[in-house]
Each structure stands twice: as C-alpha cells, then as structure tokens.
C-alpha positions in Angstrom: -10.0 -19.1 -33.3 -7.9 -17.2 -30.8 -7.8 -13.4 -30.7 -5.1 -11.3 -29.1 -6.3 -7.7 -29.0 -3.6 -5.2 -29.8 -4.4 -3.2 -26.6 -3.7 -6.3 -24.6 -0.1 -6.6 -25.8 2.5 -5.3 -23.4 5.2 -3.1 -24.9 4.7 -4.5 -28.4 2.8 -3.6 -31.6 0.6 -6.2 -33.3 2.5 -6.8 -36.5 3.4 -9.9 -38.6 6.8 -9.8 -36.9 5.1 -11.4 -33.9 4.3 -14.6 -35.8 6.1 -17.5 -34.2 6.8 -15.6 -31.0 5.8 -17.3 -27.7 3.9 -15.1 -25.4 2.5 -15.6 -21.9 -1.3 -15.2 -22.1 -4.4 -15.0 -19.9 -7.8 -16.1 -21.0 -10.3 -13.2 -21.1 -13.2 -14.9 -22.9 -14.0 -18.5 -23.8 -16.8 -19.3 -26.1 -17.3 -23.0 -26.8 -20.3 -22.3 -29.0 -18.3 -20.2 -31.4 -15.0 -21.9 -30.8 -13.5 -18.5 -29.9 -10.9 -17.5 -27.3 -9.9 -14.0 -26.3 -6.6 -13.7 -24.5 -4.3 -11.0 -23.1 -0.6 -10.8 -22.9 -0.7 -7.7 -20.7 -2.9 -9.3 -18.1 -0.6 -12.4 -18.0 2.5 -10.3 -17.5 0.7 -8.2 -14.8 -0.3 -11.3 -12.9 3.3 -12.6 -13.0 4.7 -9.3 -11.7 2.0 -8.9 -9.0 2.8 -12.3 -7.7 6.4 -11.1 -6.9 5.3 -7.7 -5.3 4.8 -7.0 -1.6 3.9 -4.0 0.5 7.1 -2.1 1.2 8.8 -2.9 -2.1 10.5 -0.2 -4.1 9.5 0.0 -7.8 10.4 2.2 -10.7 7.8 3.6 -13.0 6.8 6.4 -15.3 4.2 9.2 -14.6 1.4 8.6 -17.1 -1.1 11.2 -16.1 -1.8 13.9 -13.5 -5.1 14.3 -11.8 -6.3 16.7 -9.0 -6.1 13.8 -6.5 -2.6 12.5 -7.6 -0.6 10.9 -10.3 -1.0 7.6 -12.2 2.3 5.7 -12.5 2.9 2.9 -15.0 5.0 0.2 -13.4 5.8 -2.6 -15.8 2.3 -2.6 -17.4 0.6 -2.2 -14.1 -1.4 0.9 -13.1 -0.3 2.6 -9.8 -1.9 5.5 -8.0 0.4 7.9 -6.2 -2.2 9.8 -4.2 -1.4 13.5 -3.6 -1.4 12.8 0.2 1.3 10.2 -0.3 3.7 12.4 -2.4 5.3 14.4 0.4 4.9 15.2 4.1 4.7 18.9 3.0 1.5 20.3 1.5 1.4 20.3 -2.3 -0.1 23.4 -3.9 0.6 22.6 -7.6 1.2 19.0 -8.6 2.6 20.0 -12.0 5.5 21.7 -10.2 6.5 18.2 -8.8 5.7 15.8 -11.7 5.3 15.9 -15.5 4.0 13.0 -17.7 6.9 10.9 -18.8 8.9 11.5 -15.7 10.7 8.5 -14.2 10.0 8.0 -10.5 10.7 5.5 -7.7 7.9 4.7 -5.3 7.2 2.4 -2.3 4.2 0.0 -2.6 1.9 0.6 0.3 -1.0 -1.5 -0.9 -2.0 -3.7 -3.9 -5.0 -5.3 -5.6 -3.5 -8.4 -7.2 -6.7 -9.4 -8.9 -7.0 -6.3 -10.9 -3.3 -5.5 -11.2 -3.4 -2.2 -9.3 -1.1 -0.8 -6.7 -1.1 2.1 -4.3 2.2 4.0 -4.2 4.0 6.5 -1.9 7.0 8.7 -2.3 6.7 10.5 1.0 7.9 7.3 2.8 11.2 7.8 0.8 11.8 11.4 1.9 15.0 11.6 4.0 13.4 14.8 5.4 9.8 16.1 5.2 9.4 18.1 2.0 12.4 16.7 0.1 10.1 15.6 -2.8 9.2 19.2 -3.4 12.8 20.5 -3.2 14.8 17.8 -5.0 12.9 14.6 -6.1 15.9 13.3 -7.9 17.9 13.1 -4.7 15.0 11.3 -3.1 15.0 8.7 -5.8 18.7 8.2 -5.6 18.5 7.4 -1.9 15.2 5.5 -2.2 16.4 2.1 -1.1 18.5 3.5 1.8 15.6 5.6 3.1 13.1 2.8 2.6 15.3 0.5 4.8 15.3 3.2 7.6 11.5 3.6 7.2 11.0 -0.2 7.6 13.2 -0.3 10.7 11.3 2.7 12.2 7.9 1.0 11.5 9.1 -2.2 13.1 10.4 -0.4 16.2 7.0 1.4 16.5 5.2 -1.9 16.1 7.2 -3.5 18.9 6.6 -0.5 21.1 2.8 -0.7 20.6 2.9 -4.4 21.4 4.9 -3.8 24.6 2.6 -1.1 25.7 -0.5 -3.3 25.0 1.1 -6.1 27.0 1.7 -3.7 30.0 -1.9 -2.7 29.8 -3.1 -6.3 29.9 -0.8 -7.0 32.9 -2.3 -3.9 34.5 -5.8 -5.2 33.8 -5.0 -8.4 35.8 -3.8 -6.2 38.7 -7.0 -4.2 38.5 -9.1 -7.3 38.6 -7.2 -8.6 41.6 -7.7 -5.3 43.4 -11.4 -5.4 42.7 -11.7 -8.9 44.1 -9.8 -8.0 47.3 -11.2 -4.6 48.2 -14.8 -4.8 47.3 -17.7 -7.2 46.9 -20.7 -6.9 44.5 -22.7 -4.8 47.0 -20.0 -2.2 47.5 -19.4 -1.9 43.8 -23.1 -1.4 43.1 -23.4 1.2 45.8 -20.2 3.0 45.0 -20.5 3.2 41.2 -23.7 2.0 39.6 -23.3 1.8 35.9 -19.6 2.8 36.0 -17.1 0.5 34.3 -14.0 0.4 36.6 -11.9 -0.8 33.6 -13.0 1.7 31.0 -9.7 3.5 31.0 -7.8 0.3 30.4 -10.1 -0.6 27.5 -9.8 2.9 26.0 -6.0 2.7 26.2 -5.9 -0.7 24.4 -8.2 0.6 21.6 -5.9 3.6 21.0 -2.8 1.5 20.8 -4.3 -1.2 18.5 -6.1 1.2 16.1 
C-alpha cells in the first residue's frame, strides 16, 4: 500500500476529489516487509523549487510566524527564516510594528539548505536607504528587483577591489623577499631581529582582506 499523509500535501486538502490526479511525490519510508510506502507531495515540490533557487534570488512569500529572533516566511511550501538582523540596517525595537502574520513580503535569498528545504532570507539588502523597511516596507518590495540589481553590482565591485588589493599585497611580498635577499644574510637577520617575522604585516593584511 502507498500512504500520502495529509500534512504532506502542498496547497491541497486530502479529499476524494484528488482521486485520479497525478502528483509529484518523494519517498519518505519504504517497508518491503509490510509492502508499505510513505510518500510526500510537499517534499517533492520543495525539492523541485530548491533546485531552481540560488543565493541572491528575489522570492515572494508570506509571513507565517513571528519570533523574538525574526520571522518565518513561507515561500512556495518552503520554510524561510528572516532573521531580525537581516530585516533592516536600522535597529528594530518591535518586530510586530514591521510585520504581521499573513503579510506578503519580498526577500533576497542569502543562504539555503537544499536537503531540508530551508532558506535564509534578507530584506535589508533590498532597502534603497538604511531604515526603509521600518518606514515604508511596501515601497521596498515594489523596488526589490531594482535594488537587488544595485546590491549585486556593489558586491561584485567590492569583490574585485579585494582581489586587486590582495594581488598588490602579493606583489609587495615579492619585493620584500627580494629586498631581504639583497640587503641581509642569515647572520644579520638573526642578530637584528631574532624571532621577528619581517613579513608579518603583509600576512596580516592578506588575512583581513580575505576574511
């Protein structure tokens, strides 16, 4: 026998009207001994949706619940966490003044767990100006795609700047090594700075850029 538990139906109620309907399903339990299968429509749909999602995508969802640490957002059957630190660049004193259960929102995906169908969301990356989510969230959602594009362009520019700075440091590292080879031998280095790393500053700079 094959069981499809009602809670594992996505957007449907388990009634006789479903008889004859083709549904995408995912196996949850297989028992050869009892000849029993437990399947999930919701899990199958979530897997399909997760396969098409990437970090940086804009998605629309509904606020399902508010917690002290943020809001849970339902996005096409998936559970998304909009952490309170990711809602706005401004400090939030009362989350209920920003969101209410049932409210439609647009968010950017900043991380995902494709195995369990969970996503981490952000709205502060969609703010044209810091604090806009607290002043007029509707305006933020209306401009979400436009603001997201500017955000991606800014992140790409910052990434390239970090790479160029790191490359300059590496080139400087080569110059430092050449200078050490020309101006001092092992004896002078040991006498002038026992236990001192002459390239410590270069290493620290690389760590700060790449972290």
